[in-house]
MARNU-943785 format. One record per residue: x, y, z of N, C-alpha, C in turn. Coordinates in steps of 0.02 Angstrom, whole numbers, padded with zeros to 5 digits. Example, Ala and Ser with C-alpha at 12.3 -4.5 7.8 and 13.67 -1.06 7.14 Angstrom:
2
+--------+--------+--------+--------+--------+--------+--------+--------+--------+
:    n.u :    n.v :    n.w :   ca.u :   ca.v :   ca.w :    c.u :    c.v :    c.w :
+--------+--------+--------+--------+--------+--------+--------+--------+--------+
:  00660 : -00284 :  00390 :  00615 : -00225 :  00390 :  00660 : -00165 :  00390 :
:  00642 : -00112 :  00354 :  00684 : -00053 :  00357 :  00645 :  00002 :  00394 :
+--------+--------+--------+--------+--------+--------+--------+--------+--------+
END
This chain:
228
+--------+--------+--------+--------+--------+--------+--------+--------+--------+
:    n.u :    n.v :    n.w :   ca.u :   ca.v :   ca.w :    c.u :    c.v :    c.w :
+--------+--------+--------+--------+--------+--------+--------+--------+--------+
: -00982 :  02245 : -01666 : -00922 :  02207 : -01649 : -00933 :  02163 : -01588 :
: -00967 :  02191 : -01538 : -00978 :  02153 : -01477 : -01032 :  02100 : -01487 :
: -01024 :  02044 : -01453 : -01071 :  01989 : -01457 : -01127 :  02001 : -01406 :
: -01186 :  02018 : -01431 : -01242 :  02034 : -01386 : -01262 :  01974 : -01344 :
: -01265 :  01915 : -01374 : -01286 :  01855 : -01337 : -01237 :  01841 : -01280 :
: -01172 :  01844 : -01294 : -01123 :  01831 : -01242 : -01128 :  01883 : -01186 :
: -01142 :  01945 : -01204 : -01150 :  01998 : -01154 : -01209 :  01983 : -01109 :
: -01266 :  01966 : -01139 : -01326 :  01954 : -01100 : -01325 :  01887 : -01063 :
: -01281 :  01842 : -01084 : -01272 :  01780 : -01047 : -01237 :  01794 : -00980 :
: -01198 :  01847 : -00978 : -01162 :  01866 : -00917 : -01200 :  01918 : -00877 :
: -01225 :  01969 : -00911 : -01256 :  02026 : -00878 : -01332 :  02017 : -00878 :
: -01362 :  02026 : -00819 : -01435 :  02020 : -00813 : -01467 :  02088 : -00832 :
: -01503 :  02091 : -00888 : -01531 :  02154 : -00910 : -01588 :  02180 : -00866 :
: -01612 :  02138 : -00820 : -01667 :  02158 : -00777 : -01643 :  02190 : -00712 :
: -01577 :  02191 : -00702 : -01548 :  02221 : -00641 : -01507 :  02282 : -00659 :
: -01498 :  02326 : -00609 : -01461 :  02388 : -00620 : -01390 :  02374 : -00644 :
: -01367 :  02415 : -00691 : -01300 :  02411 : -00718 : -01263 :  02477 : -00703 :
: -01206 :  02471 : -00671 : -01163 :  02528 : -00657 : -01096 :  02516 : -00691 :
: -01076 :  02560 : -00735 : -01012 :  02551 : -00771 : -00958 :  02591 : -00735 :
: -00904 :  02557 : -00717 : -00845 :  02591 : -00688 : -00812 :  02629 : -00745 :
: -00815 :  02696 : -00741 : -00798 :  02738 : -00798 : -00740 :  02785 : -00782 :
: -00681 :  02769 : -00810 : -00623 :  02812 : -00800 : -00618 :  02867 : -00853 :
: -00653 :  02856 : -00908 : -00648 :  02901 : -00965 : -00597 :  02878 : -01017 :
: -00559 :  02825 : -01001 : -00510 :  02798 : -01046 : -00541 :  02757 : -01102 :
: -00498 :  02730 : -01144 : -00520 :  02691 : -01202 : -00567 :  02635 : -01184 :
: -00548 :  02593 : -01137 : -00584 :  02532 : -01123 : -00653 :  02545 : -01094 :
: -00656 :  02586 : -01041 : -00720 :  02599 : -01009 : -00766 :  02641 : -01053 :
: -00736 :  02682 : -01097 : -00777 :  02721 : -01144 : -00812 :  02675 : -01193 :
: -00776 :  02625 : -01218 : -00807 :  02576 : -01263 : -00863 :  02538 : -01228 :
: -00850 :  02517 : -01167 : -00901 :  02479 : -01130 : -00963 :  02521 : -01116 :
: -00953 :  02582 : -01092 : -01010 :  02624 : -01074 : -01050 :  02642 : -01136 :
: -01016 :  02657 : -01191 : -01052 :  02674 : -01253 : -01093 :  02614 : -01278 :
: -01064 :  02555 : -01274 : -01100 :  02495 : -01295 : -01162 :  02484 : -01252 :
: -01155 :  02493 : -01186 : -01212 :  02486 : -01141 : -01265 :  02538 : -01156 :
: -01243 :  02598 : -01172 : -01289 :  02651 : -01191 : -01328 :  02633 : -01253 :
: -01295 :  02604 : -01302 : -01329 :  02582 : -01363 : -01381 :  02528 : -01347 :
: -01362 :  02481 : -01304 : -01409 :  02429 : -01285 : -01470 :  02458 : -01249 :
: -01457 :  02509 : -01209 : -01512 :  02542 : -01173 : -01559 :  02576 : -01223 :
: -01531 :  02610 : -01272 : -01573 :  02643 : -01322 : -01614 :  02593 : -01362 :
: -01584 :  02534 : -01372 : -01619 :  02481 : -01410 : -01665 :  02440 : -01366 :
: -01670 :  02460 : -01302 : -01715 :  02429 : -01253 : -01697 :  02356 : -01237 :
: -01633 :  02341 : -01242 : -01610 :  02275 : -01219 : -01601 :  02274 : -01143 :
: -01593 :  02333 : -01113 : -01584 :  02338 : -01041 : -01650 :  02362 : -01010 :
: -01669 :  02331 : -00955 : -01735 :  02344 : -00926 : -01732 :  02375 : -00856 :
: -01673 :  02391 : -00833 : -01665 :  02425 : -00769 : -01623 :  02488 : -00779 :
: -01595 :  02514 : -00727 : -01558 :  02577 : -00731 : -01486 :  02567 : -00754 :
: -01464 :  02608 : -00802 : -01394 :  02610 : -00823 : -01364 :  02675 : -00797 :
: -01307 :  02670 : -00763 : -01273 :  02729 : -00738 : -01198 :  02718 : -00741 :
: -01160 :  02770 : -00724 : -01087 :  02766 : -00725 : -01060 :  02793 : -00660 :
: -01002 :  02766 : -00639 : -00969 :  02790 : -00579 : -00896 :  02804 : -00596 :
: -00871 :  02861 : -00573 : -00802 :  02882 : -00586 : -00768 :  02894 : -00519 :
: -00705 :  02871 : -00514 : -00665 :  02885 : -00454 : -00607 :  02930 : -00474 :
: -00605 :  02989 : -00445 : -00551 :  03037 : -00457 : -00498 :  03025 : -00403 :
: -00440 :  02997 : -00424 : -00388 :  02979 : -00376 : -00345 :  03038 : -00354 :
: -00354 :  03095 : -00386 : -00316 :  03156 : -00367 : -00241 :  03145 : -00373 :
: -00220 :  03101 : -00417 : -00148 :  03086 : -00425 : -00118 :  03126 : -00483 :
: -00152 :  03123 : -00540 : -00126 :  03155 : -00600 : -00147 :  03229 : -00603 :
: -00106 :  03271 : -00633 : -00123 :  03342 : -00639 : -00186 :  03353 : -00680 :
: -00204 :  03302 : -00720 : -00264 :  03308 : -00762 : -00325 :  03273 : -00733 :
: -00320 :  03251 : -00670 : -00375 :  03212 : -00640 : -00442 :  03248 : -00643 :
: -00443 :  03312 : -00629 : -00506 :  03349 : -00630 : -00532 :  03357 : -00702 :
: -00487 :  03364 : -00750 : -00508 :  03368 : -00820 : -00539 :  03302 : -00842 :
: -00511 :  03247 : -00820 : -00539 :  03181 : -00837 : -00608 :  03173 : -00806 :
: -00615 :  03196 : -00745 : -00681 :  03193 : -00713 : -00732 :  03235 : -00752 :
: -00712 :  03294 : -00774 : -00756 :  03337 : -00813 : -00775 :  03304 : -00879 :
: -00726 :  03272 : -00911 : -00740 :  03236 : -00973 : -00793 :  03182 : -00962 :
: -00785 :  03143 : -00909 : -00831 :  03089 : -00895 : -00901 :  03116 : -00881 :
: -00904 :  03170 : -00844 : -00969 :  03201 : -00829 : -01004 :  03223 : -00894 :
: -00966 :  03255 : -00938 : -00996 :  03279 : -01001 : -01016 :  03220 : -01045 :
: -00974 :  03169 : -01048 : -00989 :  03109 : -01088 : -01056 :  03081 : -01067 :
: -01068 :  03077 : -01003 : -01130 :  03049 : -00977 : -01189 :  03097 : -00987 :
: -01176 :  03161 : -00976 : -01229 :  03211 : -00985 : -01254 :  03211 : -01058 :
: -01207 :  03206 : -01105 : -01226 :  03206 : -01176 : -01269 :  03146 : -01194 :
: -01265 :  03093 : -01156 : -01302 :  03032 : -01170 : -01357 :  03019 : -01119 :
: -01367 :  03067 : -01075 : -01419 :  03061 : -01024 : -01409 :  02999 : -00980 :
: -01346 :  02986 : -00963 : -01329 :  02930 : -00919 : -01317 :  02957 : -00849 :
: -01353 :  02934 : -00798 : -01341 :  02956 : -00729 : -01268 :  02944 : -00710 :
: -01237 :  02995 : -00678 : -01165 :  02994 : -00665 : -01152 :  03012 : -00592 :
: -01108 :  02973 : -00561 : -01086 :  02990 : -00493 : -01010 :  02986 : -00491 :
: -00981 :  03031 : -00452 : -00908 :  03034 : -00448 : -00886 :  03039 : -00376 :
: -00828 :  03011 : -00360 : -00800 :  03013 : -00293 : -00727 :  03032 : -00298 :
: -00706 :  03073 : -00251 : -00637 :  03096 : -00249 : -00602 :  03062 : -00191 :
: -00543 :  03034 : -00204 : -00503 :  03003 : -00151 : -00433 :  03034 : -00153 :
: -00400 :  03034 : -00097 : -00331 :  03059 : -00092 : -00285 :  03001 : -00077 :
: -00235 :  02992 : -00120 : -00189 :  02935 : -00114 : -00118 :  02961 : -00112 :
: -00077 :  02930 : -00072 : -00006 :  02948 : -00069 :  00025 :  02940 : -00138 :
:  00065 :  02988 : -00159 :  00094 :  02987 : -00225 :  00161 :  02950 : -00228 :
:  00178 :  02914 : -00175 :  00239 :  02875 : -00176 :  00233 :  02821 : -00229 :
:  00284 :  02812 : -00270 :  00281 :  02764 : -00325 :  00270 :  02693 : -00300 :
:  00301 :  02677 : -00244 :  00294 :  02609 : -00217 :  00223 :  02597 : -00193 :
:  00190 :  02550 : -00223 :  00123 :  02531 : -00202 :  00069 :  02578 : -00225 :
:  00084 :  02623 : -00272 :  00035 :  02673 : -00294 : -00024 :  02641 : -00328 :
: -00011 :  02595 : -00374 : -00066 :  02562 : -00411 : -00110 :  02522 : -00363 :
: -00079 :  02488 : -00316 : -00117 :  02448 : -00269 : -00161 :  02493 : -00224 :
: -00133 :  02549 : -00202 : -00171 :  02595 : -00160 : -00230 :  02624 : -00198 :
: -00219 :  02641 : -00262 : -00273 :  02669 : -00303 : -00328 :  02617 : -00313 :
: -00307 :  02556 : -00326 : -00356 :  02502 : -00337 : -00397 :  02491 : -00273 :
: -00364 :  02488 : -00216 : -00399 :  02477 : -00152 : -00449 :  02533 : -00139 :
: -00430 :  02595 : -00155 : -00475 :  02652 : -00144 : -00536 :  02645 : -00188 :
: -00526 :  02626 : -00252 : -00582 :  02617 : -00297 : -00631 :  02564 : -00272 :
: -00603 :  02507 : -00254 : -00645 :  02451 : -00235 : -00682 :  02464 : -00170 :
: -00652 :  02502 : -00125 : -00686 :  02520 : -00063 : -00747 :  02562 : -00078 :
: -00741 :  02608 : -00126 : -00798 :  02649 : -00146 : -00851 :  02606 : -00180 :
: -00829 :  02564 : -00227 : -00876 :  02520 : -00262 : -00916 :  02478 : -00212 :
: -00881 :  02452 : -00163 : -00914 :  02408 : -00114 : -00967 :  02446 : -00075 :
: -00954 :  02508 : -00059 : -01002 :  02549 : -00021 : -01062 :  02568 : -00064 :
: -01049 :  02580 : -00128 : -01101 :  02605 : -00173 : -01150 :  02550 : -00195 :
: -01124 :  02490 : -00205 : -01165 :  02437 : -00233 : -01221 :  02416 : -00185 :
: -01282 :  02413 : -00212 : -01339 :  02390 : -00174 : -01355 :  02318 : -00197 :
: -01402 :  02287 : -00163 : -01419 :  02218 : -00177 : -01437 :  02209 : -00251 :
: -01405 :  02161 : -00282 : -01416 :  02142 : -00353 : -01388 :  02192 : -00403 :
: -01355 :  02245 : -00380 : -01322 :  02291 : -00427 : -01265 :  02255 : -00463 :
: -01255 :  02272 : -00527 : -01201 :  02244 : -00567 : -01152 :  02298 : -00585 :
: -01091 :  02292 : -00561 : -01038 :  02340 : -00579 : -00999 :  02311 : -00637 :
: -01002 :  02343 : -00695 : -00968 :  02319 : -00755 : -00900 :  02353 : -00760 :
: -00848 :  02312 : -00768 : -00780 :  02338 : -00775 : -00753 :  02318 : -00844 :
: -00710 :  02360 : -00872 : -00691 :  02353 : -00942 : -00625 :  02317 : -00953 :
: -00606 :  02272 : -00907 : -00546 :  02233 : -00918 : -00553 :  02191 : -00981 :
: -00498 :  02185 : -01018 : -00500 :  02149 : -01082 : -00444 :  02097 : -01085 :
: -00437 :  02064 : -01142 : -00390 :  02009 : -01149 : -00318 :  02031 : -01136 :
: -00300 :  02091 : -01157 : -00231 :  02115 : -01146 : -00219 :  02124 : -01071 :
: -00271 :  02146 : -01034 : -00264 :  02153 : -00961 : -00252 :  02085 : -00929 :
: -00286 :  02033 : -00955 : -00277 :  01966 : -00928 : -00205 :  01944 : -00939 :
: -00179 :  01954 : -00999 : -00110 :  01935 : -01014 : -00061 :  01972 : -00968 :
: -00073 :  02036 : -00960 : -00030 :  02077 : -00917 : -00031 :  02052 : -00845 :
: -00091 :  02037 : -00820 : -00099 :  02014 : -00751 : -00065 :  01948 : -00739 :
: -00075 :  01901 : -00786 : -00045 :  01834 : -00777 :  00031 :  01837 : -00781 :
:  00058 :  01876 : -00828 :  00131 :  01882 : -00832 :  00159 :  01915 : -00769 :
:  00124 :  01966 : -00745 :  00145 :  02000 : -00684 :  00149 :  01951 : -00625 :
:  00098 :  01909 : -00619 :  00096 :  01860 : -00565 :  00150 :  01806 : -00575 :
:  00160 :  01785 : -00637 :  00212 :  01735 : -00650 :  00281 :  01760 : -00632 :
:  00295 :  01823 : -00649 :  00361 :  01851 : -00635 :  00372 :  01859 : -00559 :
:  00318 :  01869 : -00522 :  00323 :  01876 : -00450 :  00318 :  01808 : -00414 :
:  00295 :  01758 : -00451 :  00284 :  01692 : -00422 :  00211 :  01683 : -00404 :
:  00179 :  01630 : -00429 :  00108 :  01621 : -00416 :  00091 :  01547 : -00417 :
:  00035 :  01531 : -00386 :  00008 :  01463 : -00389 : -00045 :  01459 : -00442 :
: -00084 :  01406 : -00439 : -00135 :  01393 : -00490 : -00187 :  01449 : -00491 :
: -00205 :  01475 : -00432 : -00256 :  01528 : -00429 : -00234 :  01589 : -00470 :
: -00169 :  01604 : -00469 : -00144 :  01663 : -00503 : -00147 :  01658 : -00578 :
: -00157 :  01598 : -00604 : -00161 :  01589 : -00677 : -00232 :  01595 : -00703 :
: -00279 :  01609 : -00659 : -00348 :  01618 : -00681 : -00360 :  01686 : -00714 :
: -00321 :  01735 : -00694 : -00333 :  01802 : -00719 : -00394 :  01832 : -00685 :
: -00413 :  01893 : -00704 : -00473 :  01925 : -00676 : -00534 :  01883 : -00692 :
: -00578 :  01873 : -00643 : -00637 :  01832 : -00653 : -00692 :  01871 : -00690 :
: -00731 :  01835 : -00730 : -00786 :  01867 : -00766 : -00840 :  01891 : -00717 :
: -00846 :  01856 : -00661 : -00900 :  01873 : -00615 : -00879 :  01856 : -00544 :
: -00889 :  01903 : -00498 : -00876 :  01889 : -00428 : -00915 :  01938 : -00385 :
: -00926 :  01918 : -00324 : -00964 :  01961 : -00278 : -00921 :  02018 : -00252 :
: -00952 :  02074 : -00241 : -00921 :  02131 : -00207 : -00974 :  02165 : -00165 :
: -00966 :  02164 : -00100 : -01016 :  02193 : -00056 : -01084 :  02160 : -00067 :
: -01135 :  02201 : -00079 : -01202 :  02175 : -00090 : -01215 :  02160 : -00164 :
: -01168 :  02178 : -00207 : -01178 :  02170 : -00279 : -01129 :  02123 : -00310 :
: -01120 :  02130 : -00376 : -01075 :  02088 : -00414 : -01031 :  02130 : -00460 :
: -00970 :  02107 : -00470 : -00926 :  02135 : -00521 : -00930 :  02090 : -00583 :
: -00940 :  02120 : -00641 : -00943 :  02082 : -00703 : -00893 :  02112 : -00752 :
: -00860 :  02069 : -00790 : -00810 :  02091 : -00839 : -00829 :  02061 : -00907 :
: -00872 :  02095 : -00945 : -00897 :  02067 : -01008 : -00850 :  02073 : -01068 :
: -00792 :  02106 : -01060 : -00748 :  02119 : -01118 : -00685 :  02076 : -01117 :
: -00682 :  02025 : -01076 : -00620 :  01987 : -01069 : -00598 :  01951 : -01132 :
: -00644 :  01939 : -01178 : -00626 :  01904 : -01239 : -00604 :  01951 : -01296 :
: -00604 :  02016 : -01282 : -00585 :  02065 : -01333 : -00517 :  02095 : -01318 :
: -00481 :  02113 : -01370 : -00415 :  02144 : -01362 : -00421 :  02220 : -01358 :
: -00368 :  02251 : -01335 : -00365 :  02324 : -01333 : -00373 :  02353 : -01404 :
: -00343 :  02321 : -01452 : -00347 :  02344 : -01521 : -00420 :  02343 : -01546 :
: -00457 :  02293 : -01527 : -00528 :  02288 : -01548 : -00569 :  02343 : -01515 :
: -00555 :  02359 : -01452 : -00591 :  02413 : -01418 : -00574 :  02480 : -01450 :
: -00511 :  02489 : -01467 : -00491 :  02551 : -01500 : -00525 :  02559 : -01568 :
: -00532 :  02503 : -01603 : -00565 :  02504 : -01668 : -00639 :  02523 : -01660 :
: -00670 :  02496 : -01607 : -00740 :  02512 : -01593 : -00749 :  02587 : -01581 :
: -00705 :  02617 : -01542 : -00709 :  02688 : -01528 : -00699 :  02729 : -01591 :
: -00652 :  02708 : -01632 : -00639 :  02743 : -01695 : -00699 :  02740 : -01741 :
: -00730 :  02681 : -01746 : -00788 :  02671 : -01789 : -00847 :  02715 : -01768 :
: -00851 :  02728 : -01702 : -00908 :  02767 : -01676 : -00888 :  02839 : -01660 :
: -00826 :  02857 : -01679 : -00803 :  02926 : -01670 : -00811 :  02949 : -01597 :
: -00787 :  02908 : -01551 : -00794 :  02923 : -01480 : -00727 :  02948 : -01452 :
: -00729 :  03005 : -01420 : -00670 :  03034 : -01389 : -00660 :  03005 : -01320 :
: -00598 :  02999 : -01299 : -00583 :  02972 : -01232 : -00520 :  03005 : -01205 :
: -00508 :  02998 : -01141 : -00450 :  03030 : -01110 : -00388 :  02985 : -01118 :
: -00331 :  03017 : -01119 : -00267 :  02983 : -01126 : -00225 :  02996 : -01063 :
: -00205 :  02942 : -01031 : -00163 :  02948 : -00971 : -00091 :  02935 : -00990 :
: -00051 :  02989 : -00993 :  00019 :  02983 : -01014 :  00060 :  02940 : -00966 :
:  00039 :  02934 : -00904 :  00077 :  02894 : -00856 :  00077 :  02820 : -00874 :
:  00029 :  02799 : -00917 :  00028 :  02729 : -00939 :  00090 :  02710 : -00979 :
:  00126 :  02761 : -01003 :  00185 :  02749 : -01044 :  00250 :  02756 : -01005 :
:  00244 :  02766 : -00939 :  00303 :  02770 : -00896 :  00318 :  02700 : -00869 :
:  00377 :  02675 : -00884 :  00393 :  02605 : -00870 :  00420 :  02592 : -00800 :
:  00418 :  02642 : -00756 :  00443 :  02631 : -00688 :  00395 :  02586 : -00648 :
:  00331 :  02584 : -00668 :  00284 :  02538 : -00636 :  00289 :  02470 : -00672 :
:  00290 :  02416 : -00632 :  00299 :  02349 : -00660 :  00247 :  02332 : -00714 :
:  00184 :  02347 : -00700 :  00132 :  02330 : -00748 :  00141 :  02369 : -00813 :
:  00161 :  02432 : -00807 :  00173 :  02472 : -00867 :  00229 :  02442 : -00909 :
:  00282 :  02419 : -00875 :  00338 :  02389 : -00911 :  00315 :  02326 : -00948 :
:  00275 :  02286 : -00915 :  00249 :  02225 : -00948 :  00206 :  02244 : -01008 :
:  00163 :  02295 : -00998 :  00117 :  02316 : -01052 :  00155 :  02346 : -01110 :
:  00201 :  02391 : -01095 :  00233 :  02431 : -01148 :  00292 :  02397 : -01181 :
:  00328 :  02357 : -01143 :  00389 :  02325 : -01169 :  00378 :  02251 : -01185 :
:  00358 :  02213 : -01135 :  00352 :  02140 : -01144 :  00296 :  02122 : -01193 :
:  00236 :  02148 : -01180 :  00179 :  02129 : -01221 :  00182 :  02159 : -01291 :
:  00207 :  02220 : -01297 :  00213 :  02249 : -01364 :  00257 :  02207 : -01409 :
:  00313 :  02184 : -01382 :  00358 :  02142 : -01422 :  00325 :  02073 : -01435 :
:  00289 :  02049 : -01385 :  00255 :  01985 : -01393 :  00203 :  01988 : -01448 :
:  00163 :  02041 : -01449 :  00110 :  02047 : -01499 :  00138 :  02056 : -01569 :
:  00197 :  02085 : -01575 :  00228 :  02091 : -01641 :  00244 :  02023 : -01670 :
:  00261 :  01976 : -01627 :  00278 :  01909 : -01651 :  00217 :  01862 : -01651 :
:  00176 :  01867 : -01599 :  00116 :  01826 : -01593 :  00055 :  01872 : -01583 :
:  00024 :  01895 : -01636 : -00030 :  01945 : -01632 : -00090 :  01923 : -01589 :
: -00101 :  01857 : -01585 : -00159 :  01833 : -01546 : -00140 :  01809 : -01476 :
: -00082 :  01829 : -01453 : -00056 :  01804 : -01389 : -00104 :  01817 : -01331 :
: -00133 :  01877 : -01328 : -00176 :  01894 : -01271 : -00238 :  01850 : -01269 :
: -00266 :  01835 : -01328 : -00325 :  01792 : -01330 : -00307 :  01720 : -01312 :
: -00247 :  01699 : -01331 : -00225 :  01631 : -01313 : -00214 :  01626 : -01237 :
: -00185 :  01678 : -01208 : -00175 :  01678 : -01135 : -00242 :  01679 : -01100 :
: -00290 :  01717 : -01127 : -00357 :  01719 : -01098 : -00389 :  01650 : -01100 :
: -00380 :  01614 : -01155 : -00407 :  01546 : -01160 : -00377 :  01500 : -01107 :
: -00311 :  01508 : -01096 : -00278 :  01468 : -01045 : -00306 :  01485 : -00976 :
: -00317 :  01549 : -00963 : -00345 :  01571 : -00899 : -00414 :  01540 : -00889 :
: -00454 :  01537 : -00942 : -00521 :  01506 : -00937 : -00515 :  01432 : -00922 :
: -00468 :  01398 : -00953 : -00458 :  01327 : -00941 : -00437 :  01313 : -00869 :
: -00393 :  01356 : -00843 : -00371 :  01349 : -00774 : -00431 :  01358 : -00727 :
: -00472 :  01408 : -00741 : -00531 :  01421 : -00699 : -00578 :  01362 : -00700 :
: -00592 :  01335 : -00760 : -00639 :  01278 : -00765 : -00611 :  01217 : -00731 :
: -00545 :  01206 : -00738 : -00513 :  01148 : -00706 : -00518 :  01155 : -00630 :
: -00503 :  01213 : -00605 : -00506 :  01224 : -00532 : -00577 :  01218 : -00506 :
: -00625 :  01245 : -00545 : -00695 :  01242 : -00525 : -00718 :  01169 : -00521 :
: -00698 :  01129 : -00570 : -00718 :  01059 : -00571 : -00690 :  01020 : -00512 :
: -00630 :  01038 : -00490 : -00598 :  01001 : -00436 : -00613 :  01029 : -00367 :
: -00648 :  01086 : -00366 : -00668 :  01115 : -00302 : -00733 :  01085 : -00276 :
: -00768 :  01049 : -00322 : -00833 :  01020 : -00302 : -00828 :  00944 : -00300 :
+--------+--------+--------+--------+--------+--------+--------+--------+--------+
END
């Protein structure tokens, strides 16, 4: 399902690859795909996974155990970090994200590539979230495919794929993954956009997330052209 050429156009197979691995649907698909590439000798450096246990959910330790076993079964080097975050609803997602990225920044060495499993639905969610809050042209770019972080780089090779396509990939390969029930609680703004706004949107316009992703790419290219 995944486009190997597009993947290798973004990801340098001669440099270390670290997959940000939550154990959920998206990162499980990404890590398994990278594992397959490694077995097929498309990757020529080290493939590993990193997990951040936010200690927020009652199942956090179970998710960490799942990720450890997933990697052990595939002989993928695995590292995990535990962080403690205030459980106040206000700013919870932002605090968790900041904690993750602080760890990633410390872990990445020169030329390391941190692969993240953001997809087209995430782009749509992010852009709508920014629009509802008010944003300029930069906010319409969505998550970037490639950017620096510390001594390494963050890469997002799945931005052209939908959540449904990643779910289909996992089903085809009989891959188990963790389910976070809090994703269905609409008190968080992003969850509301994902569960209510986008679900209704996809029922009427099934390709909406890919169309929004195309718009985000056009905005990025336009901005890039005018920045030089």
